[in-house]
N, C-alpha and C positions, 0 to 999 in steps of 0.2 A: 543380875547376870554374875558369874560364876570367873569369866577372866576377863580382868581389864589390861588394854595395850594400849600404851600411852604411844600414837602414832607419829610423834615429834621426836619422838626419840630411838624410834627404831630405824633399822640398817636394811632393815627387808631381808634381811637371812636369811628366810625360812627355819630356821633351825628348831622352830616350836611346830610348825606344819609336820619337821618328817618325825618329831618325838614323840607329836600328841597318842597315847596308848588308845585313845578311842575317837581318835579321829574326827576331829572335832574343828579345827582349826585349816582355813583352808588361805592360800595367796594368792588375791586381788588376782588378778592379770593387769586391771588400768593401774592400778595406787600402786603395784607391787608390795604393797601390805598385808603383814593377815587380817583373816576375818575373823569370826567366834560363828560362826553357822547353827551348831547346836549347843547354848550353855545351857537349857537343862541337861544335856545327857553328864557334864562336865560328874569327871570323879575323883573332884578336886587331889591329884597327886601330883601335881607340881613342875610335872616334867618340863612341860615348857619356863614355866620362870626358870627353873634352875638351867637347863640350857641358851637359854638368853642369857650370850654376853651382852649387852647393851645393857638389859638389868630395866629394862620394860613393860617386865606382865606382871601384873599383881590377881593375887586368884583371895579374891572377896568370898568368904566361907558364908551360907545360909543362917536366917536366926531362925533359932525352932520358938517356937509355940511349946508353952508348958501347960 
């Protein structure tokens, strides 16, 4: 998974959902927390992480095989 969201730190502001250029993050209506629905399509741009006021998002880059 490319995007890791710490739900304990998240305040549910939704900025990651709004600012994701790939439209990969959606707010869960039940928990009011973000969910990554299409992690394999992440561009690793970091927009979600940069805009998070609680610093609860981490970008995990995939290992490449040689």
